[in-house]
C-alpha positions in Angstrom: -46.2 -21.1 -8.1 -45.3 -21.4 -4.1 -46.5 -19.6 -1.3 -43.6 -17.2 0.1 -43.6 -14.6 2.8 -41.4 -11.0 3.2 -38.4 -10.9 5.7 -41.1 -9.1 8.4 -43.3 -11.6 8.5 -40.9 -14.4 8.5 -39.4 -13.1 11.3 -43.3 -12.7 13.0 -44.0 -16.7 12.2 -39.9 -17.4 13.9 -40.5 -15.4 16.8 -44.2 -16.6 16.9 -43.2 -20.6 17.0 -39.3 -20.2 19.0 -41.5 -17.9 21.7 -43.7 -20.8 22.4 -40.7 -22.7 24.1 -40.7 -20.3 26.8 -43.9 -20.9 27.6 -45.0 -22.7 31.3 -43.2 -22.3 34.8 -39.8 -23.4 33.2 -37.3 -23.4 29.9 -38.2 -25.9 27.1 -36.8 -28.9 26.1 -34.8 -30.2 22.9 -35.9 -34.4 23.4 -33.3 -36.4 20.7 -35.3 -39.8 19.8 -35.3 -42.9 18.6 -37.8 -43.7 15.3 -39.7 -45.3 18.0 -40.4 -42.0 20.1 -38.5 -43.2 22.6 -35.9 -40.5 24.8 -32.7 -40.9 23.8 -31.4 -37.4 25.6 -32.8 -34.8 26.9 -31.8 -31.3 26.7 -32.4 -27.8 28.4 -33.0 -24.3 26.4 -32.0 -20.9 28.6 -35.2 -19.5 29.2 -35.7 -17.2 26.9 -34.6 -20.0 24.5 -34.4 -17.9 21.4 -33.2 -14.3 20.5 -35.2 -12.3 18.5 -35.0 -13.2 14.8 -33.6 -11.2 11.3 -34.1 -12.1 8.5 -36.7 -15.4 9.3 -33.8 -17.1 11.3 -34.0 -17.2 15.4 -30.8 -18.7 17.4 -31.1 -20.6 20.0 -29.1 -19.3 23.3 -26.8 -21.2 25.3 -28.6 -25.2 25.6 -27.5 -27.2 28.7 -26.1 -30.4 27.7 -27.8 -33.8 28.9 -24.9 -35.5 30.7 -25.9 -38.9 31.4 -28.4 -40.2 28.4 -30.6 -42.4 28.1 -29.3 -43.8 24.9 -30.7 -45.1 21.3 -30.2 -44.5 17.7 -31.2 -40.5 17.3 -33.9 -40.0 14.0 -35.6 -37.0 15.2 -36.5 -34.6 17.8 -39.2 -32.8 19.5 -38.9 -28.9 21.0 -41.6 -28.6 23.6 -42.0 -26.4 26.7 -41.4 -26.8 29.9 -45.2 -28.4 30.2 -43.7 -30.6 27.8 -45.7 -29.1 25.2 -44.9 -29.7 21.6 -43.8 -26.6 19.8 -42.6 -28.6 16.5 -40.4 -32.0 15.8 -37.7 -32.2 13.5 -35.2 -34.7 11.7 -32.4 -35.5 13.0 -29.0 -37.2 11.4 -25.3 -37.5 11.5 -23.3 -34.9 9.8 -23.6 -34.1 6.0 -27.3 -36.7 6.2 -29.5 -33.2 5.3 -31.2 -33.6 8.6 -33.1 -30.7 10.5 -30.3 -31.2 13.2 -27.0 -33.2 12.3 -25.3 -34.4 14.8 -21.5 -35.6 15.0 -23.3 -38.9 15.7 -26.7 -40.4 16.3 -25.9 -43.7 18.0 -25.6 -42.6 21.9 -24.7 -45.0 24.9 -26.2 -45.4 28.0 -24.5 -42.4 30.3 -22.8 -40.6 27.6 -23.4 -36.7 27.1 -25.0 -35.4 24.4 -24.6 -31.6 23.5 -25.4 -29.0 21.1 -23.6 -26.0 20.5 -25.9 -24.1 17.7 -29.2 -24.6 16.9 -31.3 -22.1 14.9 -34.9 -21.7 13.5 -36.0 -21.0 10.1 -39.2 -19.7 9.3 -40.3 -20.1 6.0 -39.4 -18.1 3.2 
């Protein structure tokens, strides 16, 4: 039997994770990286980064685009607080690729703008 959580616990789990992004003196970041962990683009969360979870799902507030990305091929992302402490990491693929985050393109040119229009964090059921 798999471990499961009732909705109230899922809300607590989701809120606990996303609230860590707000730690530190400024807003946290969403950093897109290559397979070798090189930074491709860094986007800045609002502060607070996410609203309160409902049914185990927390939805991000506005995320500021990186208007001058370093460039590269994105394969993963990290979410961190403003002191660069890791909160969580996830896979990134092109739309339809099944990644935790799906972008319309994972190939980014130097100087290109990278943005995310919506993002959610879902606690396990």
